PAKEMI-825711 format. One record per residue (C-alpha): x, y negated, z; residue in one letter. Coordinates in Angstrom, 1 decimal. Example, Ala and Ser with C-alpha at 12.3 -4.5 7.8 and 13.67 -1.06 7.14 Angstrom:
2
+--------+--------+--------+----+
|      X |      Y |      Z | aa |
+--------+--------+--------+----+
|   12.3 |    4.5 |    7.8 |  A |
|   13.7 |    1.1 |    7.1 |  S |
+--------+--------+--------+----+
END
This chain:
394
+--------+--------+--------+----+
|      X |      Y |      Z | aa |
+--------+--------+--------+----+
|  -15.5 |   -9.2 |   30.3 |  X |
|  -16.3 |   -7.1 |   27.2 |  X |
|  -15.0 |   -8.8 |   24.0 |  X |
|  -17.6 |   -8.2 |   21.2 |  X |
|  -15.2 |   -9.4 |   18.5 |  X |
|  -12.7 |   -6.7 |   19.3 |  X |
|  -15.5 |   -4.1 |   18.7 |  X |
|  -16.5 |   -5.7 |   15.5 |  X |
|  -13.0 |   -5.7 |   14.1 |  X |
|  -12.3 |   -2.1 |   14.9 |  X |
|  -15.7 |   -1.0 |   13.6 |  X |
|  -15.1 |   -2.6 |   10.3 |  X |
|  -11.6 |   -1.2 |   10.2 |  X |
|  -13.1 |    2.2 |   10.4 |  X |
|  -15.7 |    1.3 |    7.7 |  X |
|  -18.7 |    1.9 |   10.0 |  X |
|  -21.9 |    0.0 |    9.8 |  X |
|  -23.6 |   -0.9 |   13.1 |  X |
|  -26.2 |    1.9 |   12.4 |  X |
|  -23.4 |    4.4 |   11.8 |  X |
|  -21.5 |    3.5 |   14.9 |  X |
|  -24.8 |    3.7 |   16.9 |  X |
|  -25.3 |    7.2 |   15.6 |  X |
|  -21.9 |    8.3 |   16.7 |  X |
|  -22.3 |    6.8 |   20.2 |  X |
|  -25.9 |    8.0 |   20.7 |  X |
|  -27.3 |    4.5 |   21.2 |  X |
|  -29.4 |    2.1 |   19.2 |  X |
|  -28.2 |   -0.2 |   16.4 |  X |
|  -29.7 |   -3.1 |   18.4 |  X |
|  -27.4 |   -2.2 |   21.3 |  X |
|  -24.3 |   -2.3 |   19.1 |  X |
|  -25.4 |   -5.8 |   17.9 |  X |
|  -25.8 |   -6.9 |   21.5 |  X |
|  -22.4 |   -5.7 |   22.4 |  X |
|  -20.7 |   -7.4 |   19.5 |  X |
|  -22.5 |  -10.7 |   20.0 |  X |
|  -21.9 |  -10.9 |   23.8 |  X |
|  -25.4 |  -10.5 |   25.0 |  X |
|  -24.8 |   -7.1 |   26.8 |  X |
|  -21.8 |   -5.2 |   28.0 |  X |
|  -21.8 |   -1.5 |   27.4 |  X |
|  -21.7 |    1.0 |   30.2 |  X |
|  -18.5 |    2.8 |   31.1 |  X |
|  -19.8 |    6.0 |   29.5 |  X |
|  -20.3 |    4.1 |   26.1 |  X |
|  -16.8 |    2.5 |   26.5 |  X |
|  -15.2 |    5.9 |   26.9 |  X |
|  -16.9 |    7.1 |   23.8 |  X |
|  -15.7 |    4.1 |   21.9 |  X |
|  -12.2 |    4.6 |   23.3 |  X |
|  -12.1 |    8.2 |   22.1 |  X |
|  -13.6 |    7.4 |   18.7 |  X |
|  -11.3 |    4.5 |   17.8 |  X |
|   -8.1 |    5.9 |   19.5 |  X |
|   -7.5 |    3.0 |   21.7 |  X |
|   -7.3 |    2.3 |   25.5 |  X |
|  -10.4 |    1.2 |   27.4 |  X |
|   -8.7 |   -2.1 |   28.0 |  X |
|   -8.7 |   -2.8 |   24.3 |  X |
|  -12.4 |   -3.9 |   24.5 |  X |
|  -11.8 |   -6.2 |   27.4 |  X |
|   -9.3 |   -8.5 |   25.9 |  X |
|   -8.7 |  -10.3 |   22.6 |  X |
|   -7.2 |   -7.9 |   20.0 |  X |
|   -4.2 |   -8.1 |   17.8 |  X |
|   -6.0 |  -10.5 |   15.5 |  X |
|   -6.5 |  -13.1 |   18.2 |  X |
|   -3.5 |  -15.2 |   17.1 |  X |
|   -3.8 |  -14.4 |   13.4 |  X |
|   -3.6 |  -17.4 |   11.1 |  X |
|   -7.1 |  -18.3 |   10.0 |  X |
|   -7.9 |  -16.4 |    6.8 |  X |
|   -4.3 |  -15.4 |    6.2 |  X |
|   -5.6 |  -12.2 |    4.5 |  X |
|   -8.4 |  -13.1 |    2.2 |  X |
|  -10.9 |  -10.6 |    0.7 |  X |
|  -10.8 |  -12.2 |   -2.8 |  X |
|   -7.1 |  -11.5 |   -3.1 |  X |
|   -7.4 |   -7.7 |   -3.0 |  X |
|   -6.5 |   -6.2 |   -6.4 |  X |
|   -7.6 |   -2.5 |   -6.7 |  X |
|   -6.1 |    0.1 |   -8.9 |  X |
|   -9.4 |    1.8 |   -9.3 |  X |
|  -11.9 |    3.1 |  -11.8 |  X |
|  -14.6 |    0.9 |  -10.4 |  X |
|  -15.3 |   -2.2 |   -8.3 |  X |
|  -15.8 |   -0.9 |   -4.8 |  X |
|  -18.6 |   -1.3 |   -2.3 |  X |
|  -18.7 |   -4.2 |    0.1 |  X |
|  -18.1 |   -1.9 |    3.1 |  X |
|  -15.1 |   -0.3 |    1.6 |  X |
|  -13.6 |   -3.7 |    0.6 |  X |
|  -14.3 |   -5.1 |    4.1 |  X |
|  -12.6 |   -2.0 |    5.7 |  X |
|   -9.5 |   -2.4 |    3.6 |  X |
|   -9.4 |   -6.1 |    4.3 |  X |
|   -9.5 |   -5.5 |    8.0 |  X |
|   -6.8 |   -2.9 |    7.7 |  X |
|   -4.4 |   -5.4 |    6.1 |  X |
|   -5.3 |   -8.0 |    8.7 |  X |
|   -4.3 |   -5.6 |   11.4 |  X |
|   -1.1 |   -4.7 |    9.4 |  X |
|   -0.3 |   -8.3 |    8.9 |  X |
|   -0.7 |   -9.1 |   12.6 |  X |
|    1.2 |   -6.0 |   13.6 |  X |
|    4.1 |   -6.9 |   11.3 |  X |
|    4.3 |  -10.4 |   12.7 |  X |
|    4.3 |   -9.0 |   16.3 |  X |
|    7.1 |   -6.4 |   15.8 |  X |
|    9.1 |   -8.7 |   13.4 |  X |
|    9.7 |  -11.5 |   15.8 |  X |
|   13.2 |  -10.2 |   16.6 |  X |
|   14.0 |   -9.1 |   13.1 |  X |
|   15.7 |  -11.2 |   10.4 |  X |
|   14.4 |  -10.0 |    7.1 |  X |
|   16.3 |  -10.4 |    3.8 |  X |
|   15.1 |  -13.2 |    1.6 |  X |
|   11.7 |  -12.6 |    0.0 |  X |
|   12.9 |  -12.0 |   -3.6 |  X |
|    9.4 |  -11.1 |   -4.8 |  X |
|    8.3 |  -14.6 |   -3.8 |  X |
|   11.2 |  -16.1 |   -5.8 |  X |
|   10.2 |  -13.9 |   -8.7 |  X |
|    6.6 |  -15.0 |   -8.5 |  X |
|    7.6 |  -18.6 |   -8.7 |  X |
|    9.7 |  -17.9 |  -11.8 |  X |
|    6.8 |  -16.1 |  -13.4 |  X |
|    4.4 |  -18.9 |  -12.7 |  X |
|    6.8 |  -21.4 |  -14.2 |  X |
|    7.2 |  -19.3 |  -17.3 |  X |
|    3.5 |  -18.7 |  -17.8 |  X |
|    2.7 |  -22.4 |  -17.3 |  X |
|    5.4 |  -23.4 |  -19.8 |  X |
|    4.4 |  -20.9 |  -22.4 |  X |
|    0.6 |  -20.9 |  -22.5 |  X |
|    0.5 |  -20.7 |  -26.2 |  X |
|    2.5 |  -17.4 |  -26.3 |  X |
|    0.4 |  -14.3 |  -27.0 |  X |
|   -0.6 |  -12.6 |  -23.7 |  X |
|    1.0 |   -9.3 |  -24.6 |  X |
|    4.3 |  -11.0 |  -25.2 |  X |
|    4.0 |  -12.9 |  -21.9 |  X |
|    3.5 |   -9.7 |  -20.0 |  X |
|    6.4 |   -8.1 |  -21.8 |  X |
|    8.7 |  -11.0 |  -20.8 |  X |
|    7.4 |  -10.9 |  -17.2 |  X |
|    8.0 |   -7.1 |  -17.0 |  X |
|   11.6 |   -7.5 |  -18.2 |  X |
|   12.2 |  -10.3 |  -15.8 |  X |
|   10.8 |   -8.3 |  -12.9 |  X |
|   12.9 |   -5.3 |  -13.7 |  X |
|   16.1 |   -7.3 |  -13.7 |  X |
|   15.1 |   -9.3 |  -10.6 |  X |
|   14.6 |   -6.3 |   -8.3 |  X |
|   17.8 |   -4.7 |   -9.6 |  X |
|   16.4 |   -1.6 |  -11.3 |  X |
|   18.9 |    0.2 |  -13.5 |  X |
|   18.6 |   -0.3 |  -17.3 |  X |
|   18.2 |    3.4 |  -18.0 |  X |
|   16.1 |    4.9 |  -15.1 |  X |
|   13.6 |    4.1 |  -12.4 |  X |
|   15.5 |    5.6 |   -9.5 |  X |
|   14.5 |    4.4 |   -6.0 |  X |
|   11.7 |    2.0 |   -7.3 |  X |
|    9.9 |    2.0 |   -4.0 |  X |
|   13.1 |    1.2 |   -2.1 |  X |
|   13.9 |   -1.7 |   -4.4 |  X |
|   10.4 |   -3.1 |   -3.9 |  X |
|   10.6 |   -2.9 |   -0.1 |  X |
|   14.1 |   -4.4 |   -0.2 |  X |
|   12.9 |   -7.3 |   -2.4 |  X |
|   10.2 |   -8.3 |    0.2 |  X |
|    7.2 |   -6.1 |   -0.5 |  X |
|    5.5 |   -4.4 |    2.5 |  X |
|    4.3 |   -1.0 |    1.3 |  X |
|    2.0 |    1.3 |    3.2 |  X |
|    0.5 |    4.7 |    2.6 |  X |
|   -3.0 |    5.7 |    3.8 |  X |
|   -6.1 |    7.5 |    3.0 |  X |
|   -8.2 |    5.1 |    0.8 |  X |
|  -10.5 |    7.5 |   -0.9 |  X |
|  -10.7 |    9.4 |   -4.1 |  X |
|  -11.6 |    6.5 |   -6.4 |  X |
|   -8.8 |    4.1 |   -5.4 |  X |
|   -5.2 |    4.8 |   -6.3 |  X |
|   -3.7 |    1.7 |   -4.7 |  X |
|   -4.3 |   -2.0 |   -4.0 |  X |
|   -2.2 |   -5.1 |   -3.5 |  X |
|   -2.5 |   -8.7 |   -2.4 |  X |
|   -0.6 |  -11.8 |   -1.3 |  X |
|   -1.2 |  -13.1 |    2.2 |  X |
|   -1.7 |  -16.9 |    2.4 |  X |
|    1.8 |  -17.2 |    4.0 |  X |
|    3.2 |  -15.4 |    0.9 |  X |
|    3.8 |  -11.9 |    2.1 |  X |
|    3.2 |   -9.3 |   -0.7 |  X |
|    1.4 |   -6.1 |    0.3 |  X |
|    0.9 |   -2.8 |   -1.6 |  X |
|   -1.2 |   -0.1 |   -0.1 |  X |
|   -0.9 |    3.4 |   -1.7 |  X |
|   -3.4 |    6.2 |   -1.5 |  X |
|   -2.0 |    9.4 |    0.0 |  X |
|   -4.1 |   11.8 |   -2.1 |  X |
|   -1.7 |   12.0 |   -5.1 |  X |
|    1.5 |   13.9 |   -4.5 |  X |
|    3.2 |   13.1 |   -7.8 |  X |
|    6.3 |   10.8 |   -7.9 |  X |
|    5.5 |    9.9 |  -11.5 |  X |
|    1.9 |    8.8 |  -10.6 |  X |
|    3.2 |    6.9 |   -7.6 |  X |
|    5.7 |    5.0 |   -9.7 |  X |
|    2.9 |    3.9 |  -12.0 |  X |
|    0.8 |    2.8 |   -9.1 |  X |
|    3.6 |    0.7 |   -7.7 |  X |
|    4.4 |   -0.9 |  -11.1 |  X |
|    0.7 |   -1.5 |  -11.7 |  X |
|    0.3 |   -3.3 |   -8.3 |  X |
|    3.5 |   -5.3 |   -8.9 |  X |
|    1.9 |   -6.5 |  -12.2 |  X |
|   -1.1 |   -7.7 |  -10.2 |  X |
|    1.1 |   -9.5 |   -7.7 |  X |
|    3.0 |  -11.3 |  -10.4 |  X |
|    0.4 |  -11.9 |  -13.1 |  X |
|   -2.8 |  -12.4 |  -11.1 |  X |
|   -1.7 |  -14.6 |   -8.1 |  X |
|   -4.7 |  -16.5 |   -6.7 |  X |
|   -7.2 |  -14.5 |   -8.8 |  X |
|  -10.5 |  -14.1 |   -7.0 |  X |
|  -11.0 |  -10.3 |   -7.7 |  X |
|  -14.2 |  -10.1 |   -5.8 |  X |
|  -15.8 |  -12.7 |   -8.1 |  X |
|  -15.0 |  -10.8 |  -11.3 |  X |
|  -17.6 |   -9.1 |  -13.4 |  X |
|  -16.8 |   -5.7 |  -14.9 |  X |
|  -15.5 |   -7.0 |  -18.2 |  X |
|  -13.2 |   -9.5 |  -16.5 |  X |
|  -12.1 |   -7.0 |  -14.0 |  X |
|  -11.2 |   -4.6 |  -16.8 |  X |
|   -9.1 |   -7.2 |  -18.5 |  X |
|   -7.1 |   -7.7 |  -15.3 |  X |
|   -6.7 |   -3.9 |  -14.9 |  X |
|   -5.6 |   -3.6 |  -18.5 |  X |
|   -3.0 |   -6.3 |  -18.1 |  X |
|   -1.6 |   -4.7 |  -15.0 |  X |
|   -1.6 |   -1.4 |  -16.9 |  X |
|    0.4 |   -2.9 |  -19.8 |  X |
|    2.8 |   -4.5 |  -17.3 |  X |
|    3.4 |   -1.1 |  -15.7 |  X |
|    4.2 |    0.5 |  -19.1 |  X |
|    6.5 |   -2.4 |  -20.1 |  X |
|    8.2 |   -2.4 |  -16.7 |  X |
|    8.7 |    1.3 |  -16.3 |  X |
|    9.6 |    2.2 |  -19.9 |  X |
|   11.6 |   -0.8 |  -21.3 |  X |
|   11.4 |   -0.9 |  -25.1 |  X |
|   15.0 |   -0.6 |  -26.2 |  X |
|   16.0 |    2.3 |  -23.9 |  X |
|   12.7 |    4.2 |  -24.3 |  X |
|   12.8 |    3.9 |  -28.1 |  X |
|   16.3 |    5.4 |  -28.1 |  X |
|   15.1 |    8.2 |  -25.9 |  X |
|   12.1 |    9.1 |  -28.0 |  X |
|   14.2 |    9.0 |  -31.2 |  X |
|   16.2 |   11.9 |  -29.9 |  X |
|   13.1 |   14.1 |  -29.3 |  X |
|   12.8 |   16.8 |  -32.1 |  X |
|    9.1 |   17.3 |  -31.7 |  X |
|    7.3 |   14.2 |  -30.3 |  X |
|    3.9 |   15.9 |  -30.4 |  X |
|    5.0 |   18.6 |  -27.9 |  X |
|    4.5 |   17.5 |  -24.2 |  X |
|    7.2 |   19.8 |  -23.0 |  X |
|    9.7 |   17.9 |  -25.1 |  X |
|    9.3 |   14.9 |  -22.8 |  X |
|   10.3 |   16.8 |  -19.6 |  X |
|   13.9 |   15.5 |  -19.6 |  X |
|   12.6 |   11.9 |  -20.0 |  X |
|   10.1 |   12.4 |  -17.2 |  X |
|   13.0 |   13.3 |  -14.9 |  X |
|   14.9 |   10.3 |  -16.0 |  X |
|   12.1 |    7.6 |  -15.9 |  X |
|    9.8 |    9.3 |  -13.3 |  X |
|    6.8 |    8.5 |  -15.4 |  X |
|    4.1 |   11.1 |  -16.4 |  X |
|    4.2 |   12.8 |  -19.8 |  X |
|    0.9 |   11.3 |  -20.7 |  X |
|    2.0 |    7.7 |  -19.8 |  X |
|    5.1 |    8.2 |  -22.0 |  X |
|    3.1 |    9.5 |  -24.9 |  X |
|    0.7 |    6.5 |  -24.6 |  X |
|    3.7 |    4.1 |  -24.5 |  X |
|    5.2 |    5.9 |  -27.5 |  X |
|    2.0 |    5.5 |  -29.5 |  X |
|    1.6 |    1.8 |  -28.6 |  X |
|    5.1 |    1.2 |  -29.8 |  X |
|    4.3 |    3.2 |  -33.0 |  X |
|    7.1 |    5.7 |  -32.2 |  X |
|    4.6 |    8.5 |  -32.9 |  X |
|    1.7 |    8.7 |  -35.3 |  X |
|   -1.9 |    8.9 |  -34.5 |  X |
|   -2.0 |   12.5 |  -35.6 |  X |
|    1.1 |   13.4 |  -33.4 |  X |
|   -0.6 |   11.6 |  -30.5 |  X |
|   -3.8 |   13.5 |  -31.0 |  X |
|   -1.9 |   16.8 |  -31.1 |  X |
|    0.0 |   15.9 |  -28.0 |  X |
|   -3.3 |   15.5 |  -26.0 |  X |
|   -4.7 |   18.7 |  -27.4 |  X |
|   -1.6 |   20.4 |  -26.1 |  X |
|   -1.9 |   18.6 |  -22.7 |  X |
|   -5.4 |   20.1 |  -22.3 |  X |
|   -4.4 |   23.5 |  -23.6 |  X |
|   -1.5 |   23.8 |  -21.2 |  X |
|   -3.5 |   22.6 |  -18.2 |  X |
|   -1.3 |   19.5 |  -17.7 |  X |
|   -4.3 |   17.2 |  -17.0 |  X |
|   -4.3 |   18.5 |  -13.4 |  X |
|   -0.6 |   19.1 |  -12.8 |  X |
|    2.3 |   18.3 |  -15.1 |  X |
|    5.7 |   20.0 |  -15.2 |  X |
|    8.1 |   18.6 |  -12.5 |  X |
|    5.2 |   17.2 |  -10.4 |  X |
|    6.1 |   19.5 |   -7.5 |  X |
|    9.9 |   19.1 |   -8.0 |  X |
|   10.7 |   15.4 |   -8.4 |  X |
|   10.9 |   14.0 |   -4.8 |  X |
|    8.1 |   11.7 |   -3.7 |  X |
|    9.3 |    8.4 |   -2.3 |  X |
|    7.6 |    7.3 |    0.9 |  X |
|    7.5 |    3.8 |    2.4 |  X |
|   10.2 |    3.4 |    5.0 |  X |
|   10.4 |   -0.3 |    5.8 |  X |
|    8.0 |   -0.4 |    8.8 |  X |
|    9.4 |    2.9 |   10.1 |  X |
|   12.9 |    1.5 |   10.0 |  X |
|   11.9 |   -1.7 |   11.9 |  X |
|   10.2 |    0.4 |   14.6 |  X |
|   13.1 |    2.7 |   14.8 |  X |
|   15.5 |   -0.2 |   15.2 |  X |
|   13.4 |   -1.7 |   18.0 |  X |
|   13.0 |    1.6 |   19.8 |  X |
|   16.5 |    2.9 |   19.4 |  X |
|   18.1 |   -0.4 |   20.6 |  X |
|   15.6 |   -0.6 |   23.5 |  X |
|   14.3 |   -4.0 |   22.4 |  X |
|   10.8 |   -2.6 |   23.1 |  X |
|    9.7 |    0.9 |   23.9 |  X |
|    6.8 |    2.7 |   22.3 |  X |
|    5.0 |    2.8 |   25.7 |  X |
|    5.4 |   -1.0 |   26.1 |  X |
|    4.1 |   -1.6 |   22.6 |  X |
|    1.0 |    0.6 |   23.1 |  X |
|    0.4 |   -1.0 |   26.4 |  X |
|    0.6 |   -4.5 |   25.0 |  X |
|   -1.7 |   -3.7 |   22.1 |  X |
|   -4.0 |   -1.3 |   24.1 |  X |
|   -3.6 |    1.3 |   21.4 |  X |
|   -3.0 |    5.1 |   21.5 |  X |
|   -0.2 |    6.5 |   19.4 |  X |
|   -2.9 |    8.0 |   17.1 |  X |
|   -4.1 |    4.5 |   16.3 |  X |
|   -0.6 |    3.4 |   15.3 |  X |
|   -0.4 |    6.3 |   12.8 |  X |
|   -3.7 |    5.1 |   11.3 |  X |
|   -2.6 |    1.5 |   11.0 |  X |
|    1.0 |    2.1 |    9.7 |  X |
|    0.5 |    5.4 |    7.8 |  X |
|    3.5 |    6.8 |    9.7 |  X |
|    3.1 |   10.4 |   10.8 |  X |
|    2.6 |   11.0 |   14.6 |  X |
|    5.7 |   13.1 |   14.7 |  X |
|    7.8 |   10.0 |   14.3 |  X |
|    6.3 |    8.4 |   17.4 |  X |
|    6.5 |   11.6 |   19.5 |  X |
|   10.2 |   11.5 |   20.0 |  X |
|    9.8 |    8.0 |   21.6 |  X |
|    6.9 |    8.9 |   23.9 |  X |
|    9.1 |    9.7 |   26.9 |  X |
|   11.4 |    6.7 |   26.8 |  X |
|    9.6 |    4.9 |   29.6 |  X |
|    9.8 |    7.9 |   32.0 |  X |
|   12.8 |    8.2 |   34.2 |  X |
|   14.0 |   10.6 |   36.8 |  X |
|   16.5 |    9.8 |   39.5 |  X |
|   19.9 |   11.0 |   38.4 |  X |
|   23.6 |   10.8 |   39.4 |  X |
|   23.8 |    7.7 |   37.2 |  X |
|   21.7 |    5.9 |   39.9 |  X |
|   24.3 |    6.8 |   42.7 |  X |
|   27.5 |    5.1 |   43.6 |  X |
|   30.5 |    6.4 |   45.7 |  X |
|   31.3 |    4.3 |   48.8 |  X |
|   35.0 |    3.4 |   48.8 |  X |
+--------+--------+--------+----+
END
């Protein structure tokens, strides 16, 4: 029996309207509506087109998908916090929501035999909420500064650099993924209803410094804006939340005492190239450091203005020095879980794909892990008779 809900889920995951899907399949929008609502089952020819389009097995459409046993509304649309220049379209938001639903269900499936370290970010969130509730009369900027300092200490970042920030976040309990999320979105984050923190990074930017700022920005949302209904915010309110996350990121990545000492040693603070050594140390962009220095009144308005004139003149708006040299950290948590399961023969890639009715290409879409990682495990299920299967009669 064809399962219409499975088609609906994977259509939304791929950010396709019924009309757009109909166009790709060469059928009517009405036909897609009928398939999804259980009035008609598609012909084999149409199923094969769907299979190729969505990178799944034909059987995927004839059984409940991965979301069948998902907790009701464990991933909620109003919790998604975008690092973006604009509030996004309903279709885009629905697509990203569905992606995290699949991720959440996938993590629960593969994590049944894994004992994770304690969720330190959840503990930190509770401490932050206690602080904010007890200090409501404190100026918001000071609240954010305190939370940033608390977070830096809690996830065990060094006092004088941001080395391995992504690793520390993953180890502390955050599930981080990398995927194509468009040109207008840098990243987004949310808490699931069962208290799992997610950060999804766009894969367009290739700068370690920009990635660090995205990570810190999303951590700010996770800690400062828990239970905020982002999809209900108007533009001014949305901008306030973004500005707060931005301030958190600056405070978190460039702690006042250490950064002030660093800037005091720069001979010409209006020269962008004078910040190169600090960029290598903190893995923060030249422009973000100059902005932080200005906000802390470590440089004057005139020096700041000259700095940005130089940024434009040197062409650093597009690419800064060291952008192609400082290594880009990539999410490794889910890759490591899968590697453990595959290497220890707890489950094979073939078994996993068969259970889920996915192709390997679909797994790369969901997890953001390149297909080359999976290729080495493709043949684990295939065996040839060998001498190991023979015994000598004594």
